[in-house]
C-alpha positions as CSV (number, residue, x, y, z in Angstrom):
1,M,-0.1,0.0,0.0
2,L,3.1,2.2,1.4
3,M,4.7,1.4,-2.6
4,G,1.0,2.7,-4.3
5,I,1.3,6.0,-2.5
6,L,5.2,6.8,-3.2
7,R,4.3,6.1,-6.7
8,Y,2.5,8.7,-6.8
9,A,4.6,11.4,-5.0
10,P,5.8,14.7,-6.0
11,K,9.6,14.6,-7.3
12,E,11.0,15.2,-4.0
13,D,12.8,13.5,-1.3
14,Y,10.5,10.5,-0.4
15,M,11.3,11.0,3.3
16,K,10.0,14.7,3.2
17,F,7.0,13.3,1.4
18,I,6.4,10.0,4.0
19,I,6.3,12.9,7.1
20,K,4.1,15.3,4.6
21,F,2.0,12.3,4.8
22,I,2.0,10.9,8.3
23,I,1.0,14.4,9.7
24,K,-1.2,15.8,7.6
25,D,-4.1,13.4,9.0
26,K,-4.4,14.0,12.6
27,V,-6.1,10.8,13.7
28,F,-3.8,8.6,11.4
29,L,-1.0,10.4,13.3
30,I,-2.7,9.5,16.5
31,A,-3.5,6.1,15.8
32,S,0.2,5.4,14.8
33,I,1.8,7.1,17.7
34,F,-0.2,5.0,20.0
35,A,0.4,2.0,17.8
36,I,4.0,2.5,18.4
37,I,3.9,3.3,22.0
38,S,1.6,-0.9,22.5
39,I,4.9,-1.7,20.8
40,F,7.3,-1.4,23.8
41,F,4.6,-3.8,26.0
42,V,3.9,-6.2,23.6
43,V,7.0,-7.7,21.7
44,P,6.9,-7.5,17.8
45,S,6.4,-11.0,16.6
46,V,4.3,-13.0,13.7
47,E,1.4,-12.8,16.1
48,Y,0.8,-9.1,15.2
49,L,0.0,-10.7,11.6
50,S,-3.3,-12.1,13.2
51,Y,-4.6,-8.2,14.9
52,I,-5.1,-6.9,11.1
53,N,-8.7,-7.8,9.4
54,T,-8.2,-7.7,6.0
55,K,-11.3,-8.4,5.4
56,V,-12.0,-4.6,6.3
57,L,-9.4,-3.0,4.5
58,I,-10.0,-4.7,1.3
59,I,-14.3,-3.9,1.3
60,M,-13.2,-0.3,2.3
61,F,-10.8,0.0,-0.5
62,T,-12.7,-1.4,-3.5
63,L,-15.6,1.0,-2.2
64,M,-13.5,3.8,-1.8
65,L,-12.2,3.0,-5.8
66,A,-16.0,2.3,-7.2
67,V,-17.5,5.6,-4.9
68,A,-14.4,7.4,-6.5
69,G,-14.8,6.2,-9.9
70,I,-19.0,6.5,-9.7
71,Y,-18.3,10.5,-8.3
72,E,-16.3,11.1,-12.2
73,T,-19.6,10.3,-14.0
74,H,-21.3,12.8,-12.4
75,F,-24.1,10.3,-11.0
76,F,-25.0,11.8,-8.2
77,D,-24.8,15.5,-9.6
78,Y,-27.1,14.1,-12.3
79,I,-29.2,12.4,-9.5
80,A,-29.6,15.2,-7.1
81,T,-30.3,18.1,-10.1
82,K,-33.2,15.5,-11.8
83,L,-35.1,15.5,-8.3
84,I,-34.9,19.2,-7.6
85,Q,-34.8,21.0,-10.8
86,H,-38.7,21.8,-10.9
87,L,-39.3,22.5,-7.8
88,K,-39.6,26.6,-6.7
89,S,-39.1,26.8,-3.1
90,I,-36.2,26.3,-1.3
91,K,-38.0,24.4,1.3
92,W,-38.7,21.3,-0.9
93,I,-35.2,21.9,-2.6
94,G,-33.4,21.6,0.5
95,L,-35.5,18.6,2.0
96,V,-35.2,16.7,-1.2
97,I,-31.2,17.6,-1.0
98,I,-31.5,16.1,2.6
99,I,-33.1,13.1,1.6
100,V,-31.1,12.2,-1.3
101,T,-28.2,12.4,1.2
102,F,-30.3,10.1,3.7
103,F,-30.2,7.2,1.4
104,L,-27.8,7.6,-0.5
105,G,-25.8,7.2,2.7
106,M,-27.2,3.8,3.3
107,L,-25.0,2.2,-0.1
108,L,-22.2,4.5,0.2
109,T,-19.8,5.4,2.9
110,N,-21.0,8.7,4.4
111,D,-18.0,10.5,3.7
112,A,-18.0,9.9,0.1
113,V,-21.8,10.9,0.3
114,L,-20.9,14.3,1.8
115,L,-17.9,14.9,-0.6
116,T,-20.5,14.9,-2.9
117,L,-23.3,16.5,-1.9
118,V,-22.7,19.2,0.7
119,P,-20.7,21.0,-2.7
120,F,-23.6,20.5,-4.5
121,T,-25.7,22.3,-1.4
122,I,-23.3,25.0,-1.8
123,F,-23.9,25.8,-5.3
124,I,-27.4,24.9,-5.5
125,T,-28.2,28.1,-1.9
126,K,-25.3,30.6,-4.5
127,H,-27.4,29.9,-7.5
128,T,-31.1,30.5,-5.7
129,K,-29.3,33.1,-3.8
130,K,-30.8,31.6,-0.5
131,E,-27.2,31.2,1.4
132,K,-28.5,32.0,4.6
133,Y,-30.2,28.7,4.8
134,A,-27.0,26.8,3.4
135,V,-26.1,26.1,7.2
136,I,-29.2,24.4,8.3
137,I,-29.2,22.4,5.1
138,I,-25.8,21.5,5.6
139,I,-26.2,20.6,9.5
140,L,-28.9,18.5,8.5
141,Q,-27.4,16.8,5.6
142,T,-24.6,15.8,7.6
143,I,-26.9,13.8,10.1
144,A,-28.9,12.5,6.9
145,A,-25.5,10.5,6.3
146,N,-24.9,9.5,9.3
147,M,-28.2,8.1,10.5
148,G,-28.8,6.6,7.0
149,S,-25.8,4.7,6.6
150,A,-26.1,3.7,10.2
151,L,-29.2,1.5,8.3
152,T,-26.1,-1.2,6.6
153,P,-22.7,-2.8,6.5
154,M,-21.3,-0.4,3.9
155,G,-22.9,3.0,5.1
156,D,-19.8,4.1,6.9
157,P,-16.5,2.4,8.2
158,Q,-17.2,1.5,11.7
159,N,-20.3,-0.5,10.3
160,I,-17.8,-2.7,8.0
161,Y,-15.2,-3.2,10.8
162,L,-17.9,-4.7,13.5
163,Y,-20.2,-6.6,10.6
164,A,-16.7,-9.0,9.8
165,F,-15.0,-8.6,13.0
166,Y,-18.1,-10.1,15.1
167,D,-19.6,-12.0,11.9
168,I,-23.1,-10.8,12.0
169,P,-25.6,-11.7,10.2
170,F,-26.8,-9.5,7.1
171,D,-30.7,-9.1,8.6
172,A,-29.3,-9.2,12.3
173,F,-27.3,-6.1,11.1
174,L,-30.4,-4.5,9.5
175,K,-32.6,-5.2,12.5
176,T,-30.3,-3.7,14.9
177,T,-30.0,-0.6,13.2
178,S,-33.4,0.0,11.7
179,V,-34.5,2.2,15.3
180,I,-31.8,4.5,14.4
181,T,-32.5,5.1,10.8
182,I,-36.4,5.3,10.6
183,T,-36.0,7.4,13.9
184,G,-33.4,9.5,12.7
185,F,-34.9,10.1,9.5
186,V,-38.3,11.1,11.1
187,L,-36.3,14.0,13.4
188,I,-34.2,14.8,10.3
189,T,-37.2,15.4,7.8
190,S,-39.4,17.3,10.7
191,T,-36.3,19.8,11.4
192,A,-35.9,20.2,7.8
193,L,-39.7,21.0,7.4
194,I,-39.5,23.2,10.6
195,K,-36.4,25.4,10.4
196,I,-36.5,25.7,6.5
197,P,-38.8,28.1,4.9
198,H,-41.2,28.5,2.4
199,E,-39.7,31.0,0.0
200,A,-39.8,30.6,-3.9
201,C,-36.7,30.5,-6.1
202,E,-35.7,30.6,-9.4
203,L,-33.7,27.2,-9.9
204,N,-32.8,27.1,-14.1
205,I,-30.1,24.1,-14.0
206,V,-29.5,21.9,-16.1
207,A,-29.0,17.7,-15.3
208,P,-25.3,17.2,-16.3
209,E,-24.5,14.4,-18.7
210,I,-23.5,10.8,-17.5
211,Q,-20.8,8.7,-19.1
212,W,-23.0,5.5,-18.8
213,N,-19.9,3.3,-20.2
214,K,-17.6,4.8,-17.3
215,F,-20.7,4.2,-14.5
216,F,-21.5,0.5,-15.3
217,L,-17.7,-0.5,-15.2
218,Y,-17.2,1.6,-11.9
219,L,-20.8,0.2,-10.6
220,L,-19.5,-3.2,-11.6
221,I,-16.4,-2.6,-8.9
222,L,-19.7,-1.6,-5.9
223,I,-21.2,-4.9,-7.0
224,N,-17.8,-6.5,-6.5
225,A,-17.7,-5.0,-2.8
226,L,-21.5,-5.6,-1.6
227,L,-21.1,-9.6,-3.2
228,N,-18.1,-9.5,-0.3
229,I,-20.2,-7.8,2.3
230,L,-22.8,-10.0,1.6
231,R,-20.5,-13.1,1.9
232,I,-21.4,-14.5,-1.3
233,V,-17.5,-14.1,-2.8
234,S,-14.0,-14.3,-0.9
235,E,-12.2,-11.4,0.0
236,G,-9.6,-12.2,-2.1
237,Y,-11.6,-13.0,-5.2
238,T,-12.8,-9.1,-4.7
239,L,-9.9,-7.9,-4.3
240,G,-8.4,-9.4,-7.6
241,I,-11.4,-8.4,-9.2
242,T,-11.2,-4.6,-8.2
243,L,-7.1,-4.7,-9.4
244,I,-7.5,-6.2,-12.4
245,L,-10.5,-3.6,-13.4
246,G,-9.0,-0.3,-11.7
247,L,-5.9,-0.9,-13.1
248,I,-7.0,-1.3,-16.6
249,Y,-9.5,1.0,-16.6
250,G,-9.2,3.3,-13.9
251,R,-5.7,3.9,-13.1
252,H,-5.8,7.4,-11.9
253,L,-8.5,6.5,-8.9
254,F,-5.8,4.7,-7.2
255,K,-4.8,8.2,-6.0
256,R,-8.3,8.6,-4.6
257,V,-8.6,6.2,-2.5
258,D,-8.1,7.7,1.5
259,Y,-5.3,5.7,2.6
260,H,-4.9,7.7,5.5
261,L,-8.3,6.2,6.5
262,L,-6.5,2.4,6.1
263,L,-3.7,3.0,7.9
264,T,-5.5,4.7,10.7
265,F,-7.6,1.1,10.6
266,L,-4.2,-0.8,10.4
267,A,-2.6,1.6,12.9
268,F,-5.7,0.4,15.5
269,F,-5.2,-2.8,14.7
270,I,-2.1,-3.2,16.0
271,F,-2.6,-0.4,19.0
272,T,-5.5,-2.6,19.9
273,G,-4.1,-6.1,19.4
274,N,-1.6,-5.2,21.5
275,I,-3.6,-3.7,24.4
276,G,-5.6,-7.1,24.3
277,Q,-2.4,-9.0,24.8
278,I,-2.1,-6.9,28.7
279,T,-4.2,-9.2,30.9
280,V,-4.7,-6.5,33.5
281,I,-6.1,-4.0,31.2
282,K,-8.0,-6.4,29.2
283,D,-9.7,-7.7,32.2
284,T,-10.3,-4.2,34.1
285,I,-11.7,-2.6,31.0
286,S,-14.1,-6.0,30.1
287,Q,-15.2,-6.0,33.6
288,L,-16.7,-2.4,32.8
289,L,-18.8,-3.1,29.5
290,N,-20.7,-6.0,31.6
291,S,-24.0,-5.4,30.4
292,R,-26.1,-3.9,27.3
293,V,-26.2,-0.2,29.1
294,S,-22.6,0.3,29.8
295,V,-21.6,-1.2,26.3
296,F,-24.4,1.3,24.8
297,F,-23.5,4.3,26.7
298,T,-19.6,3.8,26.8
299,A,-19.8,3.7,22.9
300,L,-21.6,7.1,22.3
301,T,-19.4,8.9,24.7
302,T,-16.2,7.3,23.9
303,S,-17.3,8.3,19.9
304,Q,-17.8,11.8,21.2
305,F,-13.9,12.1,22.0
306,I,-12.1,10.0,19.5
307,S,-14.6,9.7,17.2
308,N,-16.8,6.3,16.8
309,V,-14.6,4.8,14.3
310,P,-11.5,4.6,16.4
311,A,-14.1,3.7,18.8
312,S,-15.4,0.7,17.3
313,V,-12.0,-0.7,17.0
314,L,-10.7,0.2,20.1
315,L,-14.1,-1.3,22.3
316,S,-14.6,-4.2,20.0
317,T,-11.2,-5.3,21.6
318,F,-13.0,-5.9,25.2
319,T,-16.8,-6.2,24.0
320,K,-18.3,-9.7,24.1
321,P,-19.6,-11.0,20.9
322,I,-23.1,-10.9,23.1
323,Y,-22.9,-7.2,23.1
324,W,-22.2,-6.5,19.4
325,Q,-25.9,-4.9,18.8
326,P,-25.3,-2.2,22.0
327,L,-21.6,-1.2,20.5
328,L,-22.7,-1.3,17.2
329,Q,-25.7,1.3,18.1
330,G,-23.8,3.5,20.3
331,V,-21.0,4.4,18.1
332,N,-23.5,5.1,15.2
333,I,-25.8,7.2,17.0
334,G,-22.1,8.4,18.7
335,S,-21.9,9.9,15.0
336,M,-23.9,12.7,16.4
337,G,-22.9,15.0,19.1
338,T,-19.6,16.6,19.0
339,I,-18.1,17.4,15.7
340,I,-15.2,14.8,15.9
341,G,-18.0,12.1,16.6
342,S,-18.0,11.3,13.2
343,L,-15.2,11.4,10.4
344,A,-17.8,12.5,7.9
345,S,-18.9,15.4,10.0
346,L,-15.5,16.7,9.8
347,I,-15.6,16.7,6.0
348,T,-18.7,18.8,6.2
349,F,-17.0,21.2,9.3
350,K,-14.2,21.8,6.5
351,Y,-16.4,23.0,3.9
352,V,-18.1,25.3,6.4
353,I,-15.0,27.2,7.6
354,R,-13.8,27.3,4.0
355,E,-17.2,28.9,2.7
356,Y,-19.3,30.2,5.6
357,K,-16.3,31.5,8.0
358,G,-18.6,34.1,9.6
359,Q,-21.1,31.5,10.2
360,V,-18.4,28.3,12.0
361,K,-19.7,29.4,15.5
362,T,-23.6,29.4,14.2
363,Y,-22.7,26.0,12.3
364,L,-21.3,24.5,15.6
365,L,-24.2,25.4,18.3
366,T,-26.8,24.6,16.0
367,Y,-24.9,21.4,15.2
368,T,-24.5,20.3,18.8
369,I,-27.9,21.5,19.9
370,I,-29.8,19.5,17.3
371,S,-27.7,16.5,17.5
372,I,-28.0,16.4,21.5
373,I,-31.7,16.5,21.0
374,F,-31.5,13.5,18.4
375,I,-29.5,11.6,20.5
376,L,-31.7,11.8,23.4
377,I,-34.7,10.5,21.3
378,I,-32.7,7.8,19.2
379,S,-31.5,6.8,22.1
380,T,-34.6,6.9,24.6
381,A,-36.2,4.8,21.2
382,T,-33.1,2.0,21.0
383,L,-33.1,1.5,24.2
384,L,-36.8,0.7,24.8
385,L,-36.9,-1.6,22.0
386,F,-33.4,-3.7,23.0
387,T,-33.0,-3.4,26.9
């Protein structure tokens, strides 16, 4: 993987490139530091290889490549544009964009959806001269991406990981997360209808052309990943097909893969694997995670401080298989709350900082208040149904 990164490095000293690469992503940097520290407590050995969940890395790599390709075909912009181009009110335009974000999150990773549709929202609100409503739409989009993606194993990285780690049946996964997604959908759409006013606007835009030949090719790569998630084909087959199709038809897409996220998982695999070898730590933490309620609230709380992806990898090391449901529910609800609750939320925040510097405080305050209300309601519904 590192060789793949270096291949596209600028023509400068590789060491400088590697240093820049490491410090560019703060989550990856912190994960790497923890992994290195843990090595001093557990001597490196062949057993380290057993820490690494290759299935998760292969699925994520394949999804990243497929989504990057589909993005280039303008498919997402085409769908969003077709659905809103005849609407005459910012209320309905905003609501449709939010709903599209919600449902696309179920099939694709939440960060990929936000990378595509948040810029679309910014463009539409500027085009209609309704920029004053951009922030609330983007806030609800962010939550919609997280709540929609919570439903499926392929929706976000923590779901992919927990689905593979606990070998969760697909139908059991959906039953466990459906309460979060359904309750979230009701809350999100209700809030959109209340917060976005009915103001007339002109929307003279044309849907972009889709490069259908490339779309179906990249869709094949996506289906390849989904077949592995559904346990129909092996990860070796999935990786092989992805590399063959990618190298022949989309070599440039390898530059679009989020290697920071993949290496962050690798670092956390090493860290949690080593921590799991230290009996005192493992026994102490495992005793704290001895009930559905304790696992749920620990997952929810931990996500607020270190984000739900690292929280999933860390807590799964100490959580018994019988408690996979509250862990899965806790980290998904924990995507809301603080801005670092979900890595996808940070993507949105970067757009807000760049486009709406004067509204950053408003964004953070509004996002936090809405998130807290949603967390309380969704957590209550989840605990009532599953405790």
